[in-house]
DODRENTOR-768568 format. One record per residue: residue in three letters; x, y, z of N, C-alpha, C, O in turn. Coordinates in steps of 0.1 Angstrom, whole numbers. Layout:
<atoms>
<code ALA; nu X; nv Y; nw Z; cau X; cav Y; caw Z; cu X; cv Y; cw Z; ou X; ov Y; ow Z>
...
</atoms>
This chain:
<atoms>
<code MET; nu 498; nv -676; nw 158; cau 505; cav -689; caw 161; cu 500; cv -694; cw 175; ou 498; ov -706; ow 176>
<code LYS; nu 498; nv -685; nw 185; cau 493; cav -689; caw 198; cu 479; cv -696; cw 196; ou 476; ov -706; ow 203>
<code LYS; nu 470; nv -690; nw 188; cau 457; cav -696; caw 186; cu 458; cv -710; cw 180; ou 450; ov -719; ow 184>
<code SER; nu 467; nv -712; nw 170; cau 469; cav -725; caw 164; cu 473; cv -736; cw 175; ou 468; ov -747; ow 175>
<code ILE; nu 482; nv -732; nw 184; cau 487; cav -741; caw 194; cu 475; cv -744; cw 204; ou 473; ov -756; ow 208>
<code VAL; nu 468; nv -734; nw 208; cau 456; cav -736; caw 217; cu 446; cv -745; cw 210; ou 441; ov -755; ow 217>
<code TYR; nu 442; nv -743; nw 197; cau 433; cav -752; caw 191; cu 438; cv -766; cw 190; ou 431; ov -776; ow 192>
<code PHE; nu 451; nv -767; nw 186; cau 457; cav -781; caw 185; cu 456; cv -788; cw 199; ou 453; ov -800; ow 199>
<code LEU; nu 459; nv -781; nw 210; cau 459; cav -787; caw 223; cu 444; cv -791; cw 227; ou 442; ov -802; ow 232>
<code LEU; nu 435; nv -783; nw 224; cau 421; cav -786; caw 227; cu 416; cv -798; cw 219; ou 410; ov -807; ow 224>
<code ILE; nu 419; nv -798; nw 206; cau 415; cav -810; caw 198; cu 421; cv -822; cw 202; ou 415; ov -833; ow 204>
<code SER; nu 435; nv -822; nw 205; cau 441; cav -834; caw 210; cu 436; cv -839; cw 223; ou 435; ov -851; ow 225>
<code THR; nu 433; nv -830; nw 232; cau 427; cav -834; caw 245; cu 414; cv -840; cw 243; ou 411; ov -850; ow 250>
<code PHE; nu 405; nv -834; nw 235; cau 392; cav -840; caw 232; cu 393; cv -854; cw 226; ou 386; ov -863; ow 230>
<code ILE; nu 402; nv -856; nw 217; cau 404; cav -869; caw 211; cu 408; cv -879; cw 221; ou 403; ov -891; ow 222>
<code GLN; nu 418; nv -875; nw 230; cau 423; cav -885; caw 240; cu 411; cv -888; cw 250; ou 410; ov -900; ow 254>
<code ILE; nu 403; nv -878; nw 254; cau 393; cav -881; caw 264; cu 382; cv -890; cw 258; ou 378; ov -900; ow 264>
<code THR; nu 378; nv -888; nw 245; cau 368; cav -896; caw 239; cu 374; cv -910; cw 237; ou 366; ov -920; ow 238>
<code ALA; nu 386; nv -911; nw 233; cau 392; cav -925; caw 231; cu 392; cv -932; cw 244; ou 389; ov -944; ow 244>
<code CYS; nu 396; nv -926; nw 255; cau 396; cav -933; caw 268; cu 382; cv -937; cw 272; ou 380; ov -949; ow 277>
<code LYS; nu 372; nv -929; nw 270; cau 358; cav -933; caw 273; cu 354; cv -945; cw 266; ou 348; ov -954; ow 272>
<code LYS; nu 357; nv -946; nw 253; cau 353; cav -957; caw 245; cu 359; cv -970; cw 250; ou 353; ov -980; ow 250>
<code GLN; nu 372; nv -969; nw 253; cau 379; cav -981; caw 257; cu 373; cv -986; cw 271; ou 372; ov -998; ow 273>
<code VAL; nu 370; nv -977; nw 280; cau 365; cav -981; caw 293; cu 351; cv -988; cw 291; ou 349; ov -998; ow 297>
<code SER; nu 342; nv -982; nw 283; cau 329; cav -988; caw 281; cu 329; cv -1001; cw 275; ou 322; ov -1010; ow 278>
<code SER; nu 338; nv -1003; nw 264; cau 338; cav -1016; caw 258; cu 344; cv -1027; cw 267; ou 340; ov -1038; ow 266>
<code THR; nu 353; nv -1023; nw 276; cau 358; cav -1033; caw 285; cu 347; cv -1037; cw 295; ou 346; ov -1049; ow 298>
<code ASN; nu 339; nv -1027; nw 300; cau 329; cav -1031; caw 309; cu 318; cv -1039; cw 303; ou 313; ov -1049; ow 309>
<code GLU; nu 315; nv -1036; nw 290; cau 305; cav -1044; caw 283; cu 309; cv -1059; cw 281; ou 301; ov -1068; ow 284>
<code SER; nu 322; nv -1061; nw 278; cau 326; cav -1075; caw 276; cu 327; cv -1082; cw 289; ou 325; ov -1094; ow 289>
<code GLN; nu 330; nv -1075; nw 300; cau 330; cav -1082; caw 313; cu 316; cv -1086; cw 317; ou 315; ov -1096; ow 324>
<code ASN; nu 306; nv -1078; nw 313; cau 292; cav -1081; caw 318; cu 285; cv -1092; cw 309; ou 275; ov -1097; ow 313>
<code GLU; nu 291; nv -1094; nw 296; cau 284; cav -1103; caw 287; cu 284; cv -1118; cw 293; ou 274; ov -1125; ow 291>
<code ASN; nu 295; nv -1122; nw 299; cau 297; cav -1136; caw 303; cu 296; cv -1136; cw 318; ou 306; ov -1133; ow 325>
<code GLU; nu 285; nv -1140; nw 324; cau 284; cav -1142; caw 338; cu 290; cv -1155; cw 342; ou 289; ov -1165; ow 334>
<code LEU; nu 295; nv -1156; nw 354; cau 300; cav -1168; caw 359; cu 289; cv -1177; cw 364; ou 280; ov -1171; ow 371>
<code ILE; nu 288; nv -1189; nw 361; cau 278; cav -1198; caw 366; cu 285; cv -1205; cw 378; ou 293; ov -1215; ow 376>
<code SER; nu 281; nv -1201; nw 390; cau 287; cav -1207; caw 402; cu 277; cv -1218; cw 408; ou 282; ov -1227; ow 415>
<code THR; nu 264; nv -1217; nw 405; cau 255; cav -1226; caw 411; cu 244; cv -1230; cw 401; ou 238; ov -1221; ow 395>
<code VAL; nu 241; nv -1243; nw 401; cau 230; cav -1248; caw 393; cu 221; cv -1256; cw 402; ou 226; ov -1265; ow 409>
<code ARG; nu 208; nv -1253; nw 403; cau 199; cav -1260; caw 411; cu 188; cv -1266; cw 403; ou 181; ov -1260; ow 395>
<code LEU; nu 187; nv -1279; nw 404; cau 176; cav -1287; caw 398; cu 165; cv -1289; cw 408; ou 167; ov -1294; ow 419>
<code ASN; nu 153; nv -1285; nw 405; cau 141; cav -1286; caw 414; cu 131; cv -1296; cw 407; ou 127; ov -1294; ow 396>
<code PHE; nu 127; nv -1306; nw 415; cau 118; cav -1316; caw 410; cu 106; cv -1316; cw 419; ou 107; ov -1318; ow 431>
<code ILE; nu 94; nv -1314; nw 414; cau 82; cav -1314; caw 422; cu 74; cv -1327; cw 418; ou 69; ov -1329; ow 407>
<code ASP; nu 72; nv -1336; nw 428; cau 64; cav -1348; caw 426; cu 50; cv -1344; cw 422; ou 43; ov -1337; ow 430>
<code THR; nu 45; nv -1348; nw 411; cau 31; cav -1344; caw 407; cu 20; cv -1350; cw 415; ou 9; ov -1345; ow 415>
<code ALA; nu 23; nv -1361; nw 422; cau 13; cav -1368; caw 430; cu 12; cv -1361; cw 444; ou 1; ov -1360; ow 450>
<code THR; nu 23; nv -1358; nw 450; cau 23; cav -1353; caw 464; cu 27; cv -1338; cw 465; ou 25; ov -1333; ow 476>
<code ASN; nu 32; nv -1332; nw 455; cau 37; cav -1318; caw 455; cu 50; cv -1317; cw 464; ou 54; ov -1306; ow 466>
<code ASP; nu 56; nv -1328; nw 468; cau 69; cav -1327; caw 475; cu 79; cv -1322; cw 465; ou 80; ov -1326; ow 453>
<code THR; nu 88; nv -1313; nw 470; cau 99; cav -1308; caw 462; cu 112; cv -1313; cw 466; ou 115; ov -1313; ow 478>
<code LEU; nu 120; nv -1317; nw 456; cau 134; cav -1322; caw 458; cu 143; cv -1312; cw 451; ou 140; ov -1307; ow 440>
<code GLN; nu 154; nv -1308; nw 458; cau 163; cav -1298; caw 452; cu 177; cv -1304; cw 452; ou 182; ov -1310; ow 462>
<code PHE; nu 184; nv -1304; nw 441; cau 198; cav -1309; caw 439; cu 206; cv -1298; cw 434; ou 203; ov -1291; ow 424>
<code THR; nu 218; nv -1296; nw 439; cau 227; cav -1285; caw 436; cu 241; cv -1289; cw 431; ou 247; ov -1299; ow 436>
<code TRP; nu 245; nv -1282; nw 421; cau 259; cav -1283; caw 416; cu 265; cv -1269; cw 419; ou 259; ov -1259; ow 415>
<code GLN; nu 277; nv -1269; nw 425; cau 284; cav -1256; caw 428; cu 298; cv -1256; cw 425; ou 305; ov -1266; ow 427>
<code GLN; nu 303; nv -1245; nw 419; cau 317; cav -1243; caw 417; cu 320; cv -1228; cw 420; ou 320; ov -1220; ow 411>
<code MET; nu 321; nv -1225; nw 433; cau 321; cav -1211; caw 438; cu 334; cv -1204; cw 434; ou 333; ov -1191; ow 432>
<code GLY; nu 345; nv -1211; nw 431; cau 357; cav -1204; caw 428; cu 359; cv -1202; cw 413; ou 369; ov -1197; ow 408>
<code GLY; nu 349; nv -1206; nw 405; cau 351; cav -1204; caw 390; cu 357; cv -1216; cw 384; ou 361; ov -1226; ow 391>
<code PRO; nu 359; nv -1216; nw 371; cau 365; cav -1227; caw 363; cu 379; cv -1231; cw 369; ou 387; ov -1223; ow 373>
<code GLY; nu 380; nv -1245; nw 370; cau 393; cav -1250; caw 375; cu 393; cv -1252; cw 391; ou 403; ov -1257; ow 396>
<code THR; nu 382; nv -1248; nw 397; cau 382; cav -1250; caw 412; cu 373; cv -1262; cw 416; ou 367; ov -1268; ow 407>
<code ALA; nu 373; nv -1265; nw 428; cau 365; cav -1277; caw 433; cu 350; cv -1275; cw 430; ou 345; ov -1265; ow 431>
<code ILE; nu 344; nv -1287; nw 427; cau 330; cav -1288; caw 424; cu 323; cv -1296; cw 435; ou 328; ov -1307; ow 439>
<code ALA; nu 312; nv -1291; nw 441; cau 304; cav -1298; caw 450; cu 291; cv -1301; cw 443; ou 285; ov -1292; ow 437>
<code VAL; nu 287; nv -1314; nw 443; cau 275; cav -1318; caw 435; cu 267; cv -1328; cw 443; ou 272; ov -1337; ow 448>
<code ASP; nu 254; nv -1326; nw 443; cau 244; cav -1335; caw 450; cu 241; cv -1346; cw 440; ou 242; ov -1344; ow 428>
<code SER; nu 238; nv -1358; nw 445; cau 233; cav -1369; caw 437; cu 218; cv -1366; cw 435; ou 210; ov -1364; ow 445>
<code VAL; nu 213; nv -1367; nw 422; cau 199; cav -1366; caw 420; cu 193; cv -1379; cw 423; ou 196; ov -1389; ow 417>
<code SER; nu 184; nv -1379; nw 433; cau 178; cav -1392; caw 438; cu 163; cv -1391; cw 436; ou 156; ov -1383; ow 443>
<code LEU; nu 158; nv -1399; nw 427; cau 143; cav -1399; caw 424; cu 137; cv -1412; cw 426; ou 144; ov -1423; ow 426>
<code LYS; nu 124; nv -1412; nw 428; cau 117; cav -1425; caw 431; cu 112; cv -1430; cw 417; ou 110; ov -1423; ow 408>
<code PRO; nu 111; nv -1444; nw 416; cau 106; cav -1450; caw 404; cu 91; cv -1447; cw 402; ou 83; ov -1444; ow 411>
<code THR; nu 87; nv -1447; nw 389; cau 73; cav -1446; caw 385; cu 66; cv -1433; cw 390; ou 55; ov -1433; ow 394>
<code ILE; nu 74; nv -1422; nw 389; cau 69; cav -1409; caw 393; cu 71; cv -1399; cw 382; ou 81; ov -1400; ow 375>
<code SER; nu 61; nv -1390; nw 381; cau 63; cav -1378; caw 372; cu 66; cv -1366; cw 380; ou 60; ov -1364; ow 390>
<code TYR; nu 76; nv -1359; nw 376; cau 81; cav -1347; caw 383; cu 80; cv -1335; cw 373; ou 84; ov -1336; ow 362>
<code LEU; nu 74; nv -1324; nw 378; cau 76; cav -1311; caw 371; cu 89; cv -1305; cw 377; ou 91; ov -1305; ow 389>
<code GLY; nu 97; nv -1300; nw 368; cau 110; cav -1295; caw 372; cu 113; cv -1281; cw 367; ou 107; ov -1277; ow 357>
<code TYR; nu 122; nv -1274; nw 373; cau 127; cav -1262; caw 368; cu 142; cv -1261; cw 373; ou 146; ov -1267; ow 383>
<code ILE; nu 149; nv -1253; nw 365; cau 163; cav -1251; caw 368; cu 166; cv -1236; cw 372; ou 160; ov -1227; ow 367>
<code GLU; nu 175; nv -1234; nw 382; cau 179; cav -1221; caw 386; cu 194; cv -1221; cw 384; ou 201; ov -1229; ow 388>
<code ILE; nu 198; nv -1210; nw 378; cau 213; cav -1208; caw 375; cu 217; cv -1195; cw 382; ou 211; ov -1184; ow 379>
<code LEU; nu 227; nv -1195; nw 390; cau 231; cav -1183; caw 398; cu 246; cv -1180; cw 396; ou 254; ov -1189; ow 394>
<code ASP; nu 249; nv -1167; nw 398; cau 263; cav -1163; caw 399; cu 264; cv -1158; cw 414; ou 261; ov -1146; ow 416>
<code GLU; nu 268; nv -1166; nw 423; cau 268; cav -1163; caw 437; cu 281; cv -1156; cw 441; ou 283; ov -1153; ow 453>
<code THR; nu 290; nv -1153; nw 431; cau 302; cav -1146; caw 434; cu 299; cv -1131; cw 434; ou 307; ov -1123; ow 439>
<code LYS; nu 287; nv -1127; nw 429; cau 284; cav -1113; caw 429; cu 275; cv -1110; cw 441; ou 268; ov -1118; ow 447>
<code SER; nu 275; nv -1097; nw 445; cau 266; cav -1092; caw 456; cu 259; cv -1080; cw 451; ou 265; ov -1070; ow 448>
<code PRO; nu 246; nv -1081; nw 450; cau 237; cav -1093; caw 453; cu 239; cv -1104; cw 443; ou 245; ov -1102; ow 432>
<code VAL; nu 234; nv -1116; nw 446; cau 235; cav -1127; caw 438; cu 229; cv -1124; cw 424; ou 218; ov -1119; ow 424>
<code PHE; nu 235; nv -1127; nw 413; cau 230; cav -1125; caw 400; cu 223; cv -1138; cw 395; ou 229; ov -1148; ow 395>
<code VAL; nu 210; nv -1136; nw 392; cau 202; cav -1148; caw 387; cu 203; cv -1149; cw 372; ou 196; ov -1143; ow 365>
<code VAL; nu 212; nv -1158; nw 368; cau 215; cav -1160; caw 354; cu 203; cv -1165; cw 347; ou 201; ov -1162; ow 335>
<code SER; nu 195; nv -1174; nw 353; cau 184; cav -1180; caw 347; cu 174; cv -1169; cw 343; ou 166; ov -1171; ow 333>
<code ASP; nu 173; nv -1158; nw 350; cau 164; cav -1147; caw 346; cu 169; cv -1141; cw 333; ou 161; ov -1137; ow 324>
<code GLU; nu 182; nv -1139; nw 331; cau 187; cav -1134; caw 319; cu 185; cv -1144; cw 307; ou 182; ov -1139; ow 296>
<code ILE; nu 186; nv -1157; nw 310; cau 184; cav -1167; caw 300; cu 169; cv -1166; cw 295; ou 166; ov -1168; ow 283>
<code LYS; nu 160; nv -1164; nw 304; cau 146; cav -1163; caw 301; cu 143; cv -1151; cw 291; ou 136; ov -1152; ow 281>
<code VAL; nu 150; nv -1140; nw 294; cau 148; cav -1128; caw 286; cu 154; cv -1130; cw 272; ou 149; ov -1126; ow 262>
<code GLU; nu 166; nv -1138; nw 272; cau 172; cav -1141; caw 259; cu 169; cv -1155; cw 254; ou 178; ov -1162; ow 250>
<code ALA; nu 157; nv -1159; nw 256; cau 152; cav -1173; caw 253; cu 155; cv -1177; cw 239; ou 159; ov -1189; ow 237>
<code ASN; nu 154; nv -1168; nw 229; cau 156; cav -1172; caw 215; cu 171; cv -1176; cw 213; ou 174; ov -1182; ow 203>
<code ALA; nu 180; nv -1173; nw 222; cau 194; cav -1176; caw 220; cu 199; cv -1187; cw 229; ou 211; ov -1190; ow 230>
<code HIS; nu 190; nv -1194; nw 235; cau 194; cav -1205; caw 245; cu 185; cv -1217; cw 243; ou 173; ov -1217; ow 239>
<code LEU; nu 191; nv -1229; nw 247; cau 184; cav -1242; caw 247; cu 191; cv -1251; cw 258; ou 203; ov -1253; ow 257>
<code PHE; nu 182; nv -1256; nw 267; cau 187; cav -1266; caw 276; cu 184; cv -1280; cw 271; ou 174; ov -1282; ow 264>
<code LYS; nu 194; nv -1289; nw 273; cau 192; cav -1303; caw 270; cu 195; cv -1311; cw 283; ou 205; ov -1309; ow 289>
<code TYR; nu 186; nv -1320; nw 287; cau 188; cav -1329; caw 298; cu 190; cv -1343; cw 293; ou 181; ov -1349; ow 287>
<code ILE; nu 202; nv -1348; nw 295; cau 206; cav -1361; caw 290; cu 209; cv -1371; cw 301; ou 218; ov -1370; ow 308>
<code SER; nu 200; nv -1381; nw 302; cau 202; cav -1392; caw 312; cu 210; cv -1403; cw 306; ou 208; ov -1407; ow 294>
<code SER; nu 219; nv -1409; nw 314; cau 226; cav -1420; caw 309; cu 218; cv -1433; cw 310; ou 223; ov -1444; ow 306>
<code THR; nu 206; nv -1433; nw 315; cau 198; cav -1445; caw 317; cu 184; cv -1442; cw 311; ou 179; ov -1430; ow 311>
<code THR; nu 177; nv -1452; nw 306; cau 164; cav -1451; caw 301; cu 154; cv -1450; cw 312; ou 142; ov -1448; ow 310>
<code ARG; nu 158; nv -1452; nw 324; cau 149; cav -1451; caw 336; cu 144; cv -1437; cw 338; ou 134; ov -1435; ow 345>
<code LEU; nu 151; nv -1427; nw 333; cau 147; cav -1413; caw 334; cu 146; cv -1406; cw 321; ou 155; ov -1406; ow 313>
<code GLN; nu 134; nv -1401; nw 318; cau 131; cav -1394; caw 305; cu 128; cv -1379; cw 309; ou 120; ov -1377; ow 317>
<code VAL; nu 135; nv -1370; nw 303; cau 133; cav -1356; caw 306; cu 129; cv -1349; cw 293; ou 136; ov -1350; ow 282>
<code SER; nu 118; nv -1341; nw 293; cau 115; cav -1333; caw 281; cu 112; cv -1318; cw 286; ou 106; ov -1316; ow 296>
<code ASN; nu 116; nv -1309; nw 278; cau 114; cav -1295; caw 281; cu 99; cv -1291; cw 279; ou 92; ov -1296; ow 270>
<code THR; nu 94; nv -1283; nw 288; cau 80; cav -1279; caw 287; cu 77; cv -1264; cw 284; ou 66; ov -1260; ow 283>
<code ASP; nu 88; nv -1256; nw 283; cau 86; cav -1242; caw 280; cu 93; cv -1239; cw 267; ou 101; ov -1247; ow 262>
<code SER; nu 89; nv -1227; nw 261; cau 94; cav -1224; caw 248; cu 100; cv -1210; cw 248; ou 97; ov -1202; ow 257>
<code ASP; nu 106; nv -1207; nw 237; cau 112; cav -1193; caw 235; cu 101; cv -1185; cw 227; ou 89; ov -1188; ow 227>
<code PHE; nu 106; nv -1174; nw 221; cau 96; cav -1164; caw 215; cu 96; cv -1165; cw 200; ou 90; ov -1157; ow 193>
<code HIS; nu 103; nv -1175; nw 194; cau 103; cav -1177; caw 179; cu 89; cv -1180; cw 175; ou 80; ov -1184; ow 183>
<code VAL; nu 86; nv -1178; nw 162; cau 74; cav -1182; caw 156; cu 77; cv -1192; cw 144; ou 83; ov -1187; ow 135>
<code PRO; nu 74; nv -1204; nw 146; cau 68; cav -1211; caw 157; cu 78; cv -1212; cw 168; ou 90; ov -1212; ow 166>
<code PRO; nu 73; nv -1214; nw 181; cau 82; cav -1215; caw 192; cu 91; cv -1227; cw 192; ou 88; ov -1238; ow 186>
<code ILE; nu 103; nv -1225; nw 197; cau 113; cav -1236; caw 199; cu 115; cv -1238; cw 214; ou 115; ov -1229; ow 222>
<code GLU; nu 116; nv -1251; nw 218; cau 117; cav -1253; caw 233; cu 129; cv -1246; cw 239; ou 139; ov -1243; ow 232>
<code LEU; nu 128; nv -1243; nw 252; cau 138; cav -1236; caw 259; cu 144; cv -1245; cw 270; ou 156; ov -1249; ow 269>
<code GLY; nu 136; nv -1250; nw 280; cau 141; cav -1259; caw 290; cu 144; cv -1254; cw 304; ou 150; ov -1261; ow 312>
<code LEU; nu 140; nv -1241; nw 307; cau 140; cav -1237; caw 321; cu 131; cv -1245; cw 329; ou 132; ov -1246; ow 341>
<code HIS; nu 120; nv -1250; nw 323; cau 110; cav -1259; caw 329; cu 110; cv -1272; cw 321; ou 111; ov -1272; ow 309>
<code PHE; nu 108; nv -1283; nw 329; cau 108; cav -1296; caw 322; cu 99; cv -1306; cw 330; ou 95; ov -1303; ow 341>
<code LEU; nu 96; nv -1317; nw 323; cau 89; cav -1328; caw 328; cu 99; cv -1340; cw 329; ou 105; ov -1344; ow 319>
<code ALA; nu 100; nv -1346; nw 341; cau 109; cav -1358; caw 343; cu 101; cv -1369; cw 347; ou 93; ov -1368; ow 356>
<code GLN; nu 102; nv -1381; nw 340; cau 95; cav -1393; caw 343; cu 104; cv -1404; cw 345; ou 113; ov -1407; ow 337>
<code THR; nu 102; nv -1412; nw 357; cau 109; cav -1423; caw 359; cu 101; cv -1436; cw 357; ou 89; ov -1435; ow 359>
<code ASN; nu 107; nv -1447; nw 353; cau 99; cav -1459; caw 351; cu 102; cv -1469; cw 362; ou 110; ov -1466; ow 371>
<code SER; nu 97; nv -1481; nw 361; cau 97; cav -1490; caw 373; cu 106; cv -1503; cw 370; ou 103; ov -1514; ow 375>
<code ASP; nu 117; nv -1501; nw 363; cau 125; cav -1513; caw 360; cu 136; cv -1516; cw 371; ou 146; ov -1522; ow 367>
<code GLY; nu 134; nv -1513; nw 383; cau 143; cav -1516; caw 394; cu 153; cv -1504; cw 396; ou 152; ov -1494; ow 389>
<code ASN; nu 161; nv -1506; nw 407; cau 170; cav -1495; caw 411; cu 182; cv -1494; cw 400; ou 186; ov -1504; ow 394>
<code ILE; nu 186; nv -1481; nw 399; cau 197; cav -1479; caw 389; cu 205; cv -1467; cw 393; ou 199; ov -1457; ow 399>
<code ASN; nu 218; nv -1467; nw 390; cau 226; cav -1455; caw 391; cu 231; cv -1451; cw 378; ou 233; ov -1459; ow 369>
<code GLY; nu 233; nv -1438; nw 376; cau 237; cav -1432; caw 363; cu 241; cv -1418; cw 365; ou 245; ov -1414; ow 375>
<code THR; nu 239; nv -1410; nw 354; cau 242; cav -1396; caw 354; cu 231; cv -1388; cw 347; ou 224; ov -1394; ow 338>
<code LEU; nu 230; nv -1376; nw 351; cau 221; cav -1366; caw 344; cu 230; cv -1355; cw 340; ou 234; ov -1347; ow 348>
<code LYS; nu 231; nv -1353; nw 327; cau 239; cav -1342; caw 321; cu 230; cv -1331; cw 318; ou 219; ov -1333; ow 312>
<code VAL; nu 234; nv -1318; nw 322; cau 226; cav -1307; caw 318; cu 234; cv -1298; cw 310; ou 245; ov -1293; ow 314>
<code LEU; nu 230; nv -1296; nw 297; cau 237; cav -1287; caw 288; cu 229; cv -1274; cw 285; ou 217; ov -1275; ow 285>
<code LEU; nu 236; nv -1263; nw 284; cau 230; cav -1251; caw 280; cu 237; cv -1246; cw 267; ou 249; ov -1243; ow 268>
<code ARG; nu 230; nv -1245; nw 256; cau 236; cav -1241; caw 244; cu 232; cv -1226; cw 242; ou 221; ov -1222; ow 245>
<code HIS; nu 242; nv -1219; nw 236; cau 240; cav -1205; caw 232; cu 240; cv -1203; cw 217; ou 250; ov -1208; ow 211>
<code TYR; nu 231; nv -1196; nw 211; cau 230; cav -1194; caw 197; cu 231; cv -1180; cw 193; ou 228; ov -1171; ow 201>
<code THR; nu 236; nv -1177; nw 181; cau 238; cav -1164; caw 175; cu 231; cv -1164; cw 161; ou 228; ov -1175; ow 156>
<code PRO; nu 230; nv -1152; nw 155; cau 224; cav -1152; caw 141; cu 233; cv -1161; cw 132; ou 228; ov -1166; ow 122>
<code GLU; nu 246; nv -1161; nw 134; cau 255; cav -1169; caw 125; cu 253; cv -1184; cw 128; ou 256; ov -1192; ow 119>
<code SER; nu 249; nv -1188; nw 140; cau 247; cav -1202; caw 143; cu 234; cv -1203; cw 150; ou 233; ov -1204; ow 162>
<code PRO; nu 223; nv -1203; nw 142; cau 209; cav -1202; caw 147; cu 205; cv -1214; cw 155; ou 210; ov -1225; ow 154>
<code LYS; nu 195; nv -1211; nw 164; cau 189; cav -1221; caw 173; cu 182; cv -1232; cw 165; ou 174; ov -1229; ow 156>
<code ALA; nu 185; nv -1244; nw 169; cau 178; cav -1256; caw 164; cu 177; cv -1266; cw 175; ou 183; ov -1264; ow 186>
<code LEU; nu 169; nv -1276; nw 173; cau 167; cav -1286; caw 184; cu 179; cv -1295; cw 185; ou 181; ov -1302; ow 196>
<code SER; nu 187; nv -1296; nw 175; cau 199; cav -1304; caw 176; cu 210; cv -1296; cw 183; ou 209; ov -1284; ow 185>
<code LEU; nu 221; nv -1303; nw 187; cau 232; cav -1296; caw 194; cu 243; cv -1292; cw 185; ou 254; ov -1288; ow 190>
<code GLU; nu 241; nv -1293; nw 172; cau 252; cav -1290; caw 163; cu 255; cv -1275; cw 162; ou 267; ov -1271; ow 161>
<code ASN; nu 245; nv -1267; nw 162; cau 247; cav -1252; caw 162; cu 250; cv -1247; cw 176; ou 248; ov -1253; ow 186>
<code GLY; nu 255; nv -1235; nw 176; cau 257; cav -1228; caw 189; cu 270; cv -1232; cw 196; ou 277; ov -1241; ow 191>
<code THR; nu 271; nv -1227; nw 208; cau 283; cav -1230; caw 216; cu 278; cv -1234; cw 230; ou 266; ov -1231; ow 233>
<code SER; nu 286; nv -1240; nw 238; cau 282; cav -1244; caw 251; cu 284; cv -1233; cw 261; ou 295; ov -1228; ow 263>
<code ASP; nu 273; nv -1229; nw 268; cau 274; cav -1220; caw 279; cu 276; cv -1228; cw 292; ou 282; ov -1222; ow 302>
<code MET; nu 271; nv -1240; nw 293; cau 272; cav -1248; caw 305; cu 271; cv -1263; cw 302; ou 263; ov -1267; ow 292>
<code ASP; nu 278; nv -1271; nw 309; cau 278; cav -1285; caw 307; cu 281; cv -1291; cw 321; ou 293; ov -1293; ow 324>
<code VAL; nu 271; nv -1295; nw 328; cau 273; cav -1300; caw 342; cu 267; cv -1314; cw 343; ou 258; ov -1318; ow 336>
<code ILE; nu 273; nv -1323; nw 352; cau 269; cav -1336; caw 353; cu 265; cv -1339; cw 368; ou 273; ov -1336; ow 377>
<code PHE; nu 253; nv -1344; nw 370; cau 249; cav -1348; caw 383; cu 249; cv -1363; cw 384; ou 244; ov -1370; ow 374>
<code PRO; nu 254; nv -1369; nw 395; cau 252; cav -1384; caw 397; cu 236; cv -1386; cw 398; ou 229; ov -1377; ow 403>
<code LEU; nu 232; nv -1397; nw 394; cau 217; cav -1400; caw 393; cu 214; cv -1414; cw 400; ou 221; ov -1424; ow 397>
<code LYS; nu 204; nv -1414; nw 408; cau 199; cav -1426; caw 414; cu 184; cv -1427; cw 412; ou 177; ov -1417; ow 415>
<code VAL; nu 179; nv -1438; nw 407; cau 164; cav -1440; caw 407; cu 162; cv -1452; cw 415; ou 166; ov -1463; ow 412>
<code GLU; nu 156; nv -1450; nw 427; cau 153; cav -1462; caw 436; cu 141; cv -1459; cw 445; ou 138; ov -1467; ow 454>
</atoms>
């Protein structure tokens, strides 16, 4: 009888320990899956002069807190090579979300949507699909010469899964990011 009680206690302790370990690890995994996007930096390099312009969108306190955003100010009739940096600056050290997006390129797509025809943006990098599908960590931005204009530049990041596969349209997937920069071309 004593042996049965000892075996029962050992087995129940083992089950409790392994159940606790599984719960802890799955909680940690789900917390790490979704990084906070606190900072978005758009970098524009003038192809004629190599001058670099940087514009930042920040929401350091997370969703529902104040947003600080620069106006994207570009010159007319210029081609810019661009790239985007996405950071979680609430972590120490700072977590570079755009590096993770690059690794998971097949599951992501950036779209740059200008409210004016004065700015045209096209993605210049691709994912690892065969054939490749555009990604958008790097882009080409071109302004035309139709006079000064104000508008907006919306930056969308779509996330795709096997159930909702990547396509060039925005119908599949879910939104990982949707930020708007004021825009001036003058």
